[in-house]
C-alpha positions as CSV (number, residue, x, y, z in Angstrom):
1,X,-10.2,-27.1,-20.9
2,X,-12.3,-23.9,-20.7
3,X,-10.3,-20.9,-19.6
4,X,-12.4,-18.6,-17.3
5,X,-12.1,-15.0,-17.7
6,X,-12.6,-12.0,-15.2
7,X,-15.2,-9.1,-16.3
8,X,-16.0,-6.1,-14.9
9,X,-18.7,-3.3,-15.6
10,X,-19.7,-0.5,-14.2
11,X,-22.1,0.1,-11.2
12,X,-25.0,-0.5,-11.6
13,X,-25.1,-2.6,-14.3
14,X,-27.3,-5.8,-14.6
15,X,-25.2,-8.9,-13.8
16,X,-23.6,-10.6,-10.8
17,X,-22.4,-8.7,-8.2
18,X,-18.5,-8.3,-7.8
19,X,-16.1,-7.1,-5.6
20,X,-15.8,-3.6,-5.9
21,X,-11.7,-2.2,-6.9
22,X,-10.3,-5.2,-7.4
23,X,-6.8,-4.8,-8.5
24,X,-6.3,-3.5,-12.0
25,X,-9.8,-2.5,-11.8
26,X,-10.3,1.3,-13.2
27,X,-12.3,3.2,-10.7
28,X,-15.8,3.2,-10.6
29,X,-16.0,-0.5,-11.9
30,X,-17.2,-3.6,-10.1
31,X,-15.4,-7.1,-11.0
32,X,-17.1,-10.7,-11.2
33,X,-14.9,-13.1,-10.1
34,X,-14.4,-16.3,-12.8
35,X,-15.4,-20.2,-11.3
36,X,-12.6,-21.5,-9.4
37,X,-11.1,-24.2,-11.0
38,X,-10.1,-27.5,-9.3
39,X,-7.8,-30.5,-9.9
40,X,-6.0,-29.2,-13.2
41,X,-3.8,-32.8,-14.3
42,X,-0.3,-32.7,-15.5
43,X,-1.4,-32.1,-19.7
44,X,-4.1,-29.6,-18.1
45,X,-1.4,-27.4,-16.6
46,X,0.7,-27.8,-20.3
47,X,-2.1,-26.7,-22.1
48,X,-1.8,-23.3,-19.8
49,X,2.0,-22.9,-18.9
50,X,4.2,-23.3,-22.1
51,X,6.5,-24.7,-19.9
52,X,8.1,-28.1,-20.9
53,X,10.4,-31.2,-18.9
54,X,12.4,-30.7,-17.4
55,X,10.7,-26.8,-16.6
56,X,7.5,-27.6,-15.8
57,X,7.8,-28.0,-12.2
58,X,3.5,-28.3,-11.2
59,X,2.7,-31.9,-11.3
60,X,-1.1,-31.1,-10.1
61,X,-3.0,-27.6,-9.4
62,X,-6.0,-28.1,-6.7
63,X,-7.5,-25.2,-7.0
64,X,-7.4,-21.7,-9.1
65,X,-9.6,-19.0,-8.7
66,X,-8.5,-17.0,-11.9
67,X,-6.8,-13.6,-11.1
68,X,-7.4,-14.5,-7.1
69,X,-5.0,-17.1,-5.8
70,X,-4.3,-20.7,-6.3
71,X,-2.8,-24.1,-4.8
72,X,-1.1,-26.5,-6.5
73,X,1.5,-29.6,-5.5
74,X,5.1,-30.2,-7.0
75,X,6.9,-34.1,-5.6
76,X,10.5,-33.4,-5.7
77,X,12.3,-37.0,-6.7
78,X,15.8,-37.7,-6.4
79,X,16.2,-38.1,-10.2
80,X,15.7,-34.8,-10.9
81,X,18.6,-33.4,-12.7
82,X,20.0,-30.5,-10.4
83,X,20.5,-33.1,-7.6
84,X,23.3,-34.1,-9.7
85,X,25.5,-31.4,-8.4
86,X,23.1,-29.7,-5.9
87,X,25.0,-31.5,-3.5
88,X,26.7,-34.8,-3.9
89,X,26.2,-36.6,-1.1
90,X,23.3,-33.9,0.6
91,X,20.4,-33.2,-2.6
92,X,18.7,-30.1,-1.5
93,X,16.2,-28.9,-4.1
94,X,17.7,-25.2,-5.5
95,X,15.8,-22.2,-4.3
96,X,15.7,-21.1,-7.8
97,X,14.0,-24.3,-8.7
98,X,11.2,-23.5,-5.5
99,X,11.0,-20.0,-6.7
100,X,10.3,-20.9,-10.5
101,X,7.7,-23.5,-8.9
102,X,5.8,-20.6,-6.8
103,X,5.9,-18.7,-9.9
104,X,4.6,-21.4,-12.5
105,X,1.8,-21.9,-9.9
106,X,1.4,-17.7,-10.0
107,X,1.7,-17.9,-13.7
108,X,-1.3,-20.2,-13.9
109,X,-3.7,-18.1,-11.5
110,X,-2.8,-15.4,-14.0
111,X,-3.8,-16.9,-17.6
112,X,-6.6,-18.2,-16.4
113,X,-7.7,-14.3,-15.4
114,X,-7.3,-14.0,-19.0
115,X,-3.3,-13.0,-19.1
116,X,-1.5,-14.5,-22.1
117,X,-0.2,-18.1,-22.4
118,X,3.4,-16.4,-21.6
119,X,3.7,-14.5,-18.1
120,X,7.4,-13.7,-17.0
121,X,8.6,-13.5,-14.2
122,X,9.6,-9.9,-13.4
123,X,10.5,-9.2,-9.6
124,X,11.5,-11.6,-6.6
125,X,10.9,-9.7,-3.7
126,X,11.4,-10.4,0.6
127,X,12.0,-14.1,-0.2
128,X,13.1,-16.0,2.6
129,X,13.9,-20.0,3.4
130,X,13.2,-21.8,6.2
131,X,13.8,-25.3,5.4
132,X,15.8,-27.4,3.1
133,X,13.7,-29.2,0.2
134,X,15.2,-32.9,-0.5
135,X,14.1,-36.1,-2.5
136,X,10.8,-37.3,-1.3
137,X,8.7,-34.2,0.1
138,X,5.9,-32.7,-1.5
139,X,5.8,-29.2,-2.2
140,X,2.7,-27.4,-1.6
141,X,2.7,-24.2,-3.2
142,X,0.3,-21.0,-2.7
143,X,-0.3,-18.2,-4.8
144,X,-2.1,-14.9,-3.9
145,X,-2.5,-11.6,-5.2
146,X,-1.8,-8.7,-3.8
147,X,-1.9,-5.9,-6.6
148,X,-1.5,-5.3,-9.9
149,X,-2.1,-3.1,-12.6
150,X,-1.7,-3.2,-16.5
151,X,0.1,-6.2,-17.8
152,X,1.1,-7.5,-14.4
153,X,0.5,-9.1,-10.8
154,X,1.9,-9.6,-7.9
155,X,1.5,-12.8,-5.6
156,X,2.4,-13.4,-2.2
157,X,3.9,-17.4,-2.3
158,X,4.6,-19.8,-0.2
159,X,6.1,-23.4,-0.4
160,X,5.3,-25.8,2.3
161,X,6.1,-29.4,3.5
162,X,4.3,-30.8,5.5
163,X,2.6,-28.1,6.7
164,X,6.2,-25.9,7.2
165,X,6.7,-23.4,5.8
166,X,10.0,-24.2,3.2
167,X,10.1,-21.1,1.1
168,X,7.7,-17.8,1.1
169,X,7.6,-14.1,-0.1
170,X,6.2,-12.2,-3.1
171,X,7.0,-12.3,-6.9
172,X,5.7,-10.0,-10.1
173,X,4.6,-11.4,-13.1
174,X,4.8,-10.0,-16.3
175,X,2.0,-10.2,-19.0
176,X,4.6,-8.9,-22.4
177,X,1.3,-8.8,-24.5
178,X,0.0,-6.3,-22.7
179,X,3.2,-4.1,-22.0
180,X,3.4,-0.3,-22.3
181,X,6.5,0.6,-24.3
182,X,9.5,1.7,-22.0
183,X,9.7,5.6,-22.5
184,X,12.8,7.3,-23.5
185,X,14.7,9.2,-21.2
């Protein structure tokens, strides 16, 4: 699998037309979007993310526009380990697992845009849970970049089951390889 890169150029430079003022781009640059990637299988997702069982939650990445947005699926099976205790007799997928699945999709969008393999979940804001997720459901996950800067990106994320919103909110993903050192106070 080829990992697509996003490139920037100054206005007037020959090349593909792009988007002025893209998140994280310096003023006066034009960002060219990398081509969309479709139909990533479980093995191809493993080539992008460092997660392994039981924490690799994405079953398929339907489509990704690197650095912009993505869609993925997660099939919820009753044999997943969290259902042993959450809750006996009334299986419900824990909300933190739903958040992690959305964060993994955001990590794929971020990594395919040139971030390092490991992106850390650095923030969760305005997360709302609208319906329980139970065994047999298929989560359709979306992540769309809404902002960012040097070494991080913010995403609007959602998880849907049968077209109904199960969870939605905002996540921040940080690239540890591109972090500025902390300042002393």
